[in-house]
Structures are given as structure tokens and as C-alpha cells.
N, C-alpha and C positions, 0 to 999 in steps of 0.2 A: 343222169350218171355222174359222176364225180371224176377225180386227179385220180381214185386212185382205182377208175373203173378203166381206164385209159390206159395208162401206166400196168395195169394188168392186158388189157386188151396188144401191149406193144413189147412183153414182160414176155407172155405163151408163144408167142413167134418167132421172136430176134432175141436172139444173142447178143445183149449188150453190157460195158463194162459199165456203163455212167450214162445216167436218164432222169432228167427234170422235164415234169408236165405242170405248165400254169391253163388253168380253164377258167371261166370267167359266167359262165352259164352259156357261150353263142360261141369264144373265140377261144381257143385252144394252138396252148402254143410250145412243143418238144421242140427238145435238145436232145440229142442225142450221141451218147460215144462207146465207136466201140472200133476196132482194128478191121472192122470188116466191110470198112469204107474206104479206105487208104484206093486200093485199083478200083472204084468206083466211077462214072458221070458225075458230073452235078443230076442231072433227070434219073439217074440208074437210084442213089442214094433217094432224096425225096422221092424216088414208086416204095422203097421200101420202103421204107415210114406209115405212109399212107396205107398200106396193099393193111393193116392190121386193122388201120381205123377207120375204112372206106366206108361197111356196114353202116358206121354209126354216124358217116355226111352224109350216107344217101337217104340215110330214117329220118335227118333232124337233127340229131342228137346233138351233134358236132358241124353248127354252119360254118367254122372258118379252122384256118391250121396253117399254123407259121414254125417253119419244119428247117431245127439248124443241125446239121448234124457236124463229128470230126473224127479223128483220130485220138488217143489220147493224144499224142503229142501233141499235138494239134489245141486237146485241151484246156492240158496243163500249159500252153503257153496264152489262151484265150484268159483262160482263169488270174492268171500272171497278170495282161497287159489291161481284157476291158473286165470285171468281172468285181464288181466295189464288195471290200473285206465287211 
């Protein structure tokens, strides 16, 4: 499994405006951006992004996942203040 496989799993099941995935062979980091996250609880956001990856996690292809979710407005602010250019 590689980054493109993970991206495809997420894109097939979620409508995202932006997606950033890093994967080092066991640790997967996902940044998902969509306005659908605006009305969700923190737990629901995590569950929504985790669900398409569940089979890969359960089979051991992915050992750990870090998920960050943002609305489009939050993502613009995050990029402005926290992402080095």
C-alpha cells in the first residue's frame, strides 16, 4: 500500500476539497479538508475519515493513522499560520 492507494480509498468514499496523505510504510498521516466537517463532532470527523481505511488498518497494511480535519476556512487559516512555505 502506498500514498496513492490511501488517497484513492478516501476519495472513493468521501467528497473532499483537499487531501494530503503521507505514509512511511506503517504510519499514515491524513489531512482532509471539506465543509462537511463543519457540523460534525470531533469524534464523528475522525470516524468519517477512518471508515474508508478500516480494512487496510484491520489487515495490518496500515498500523497507525493520524487524522486532521478542516473546513475550507479553517484550512486557509491553518496554511497561513502553521504550514511552512
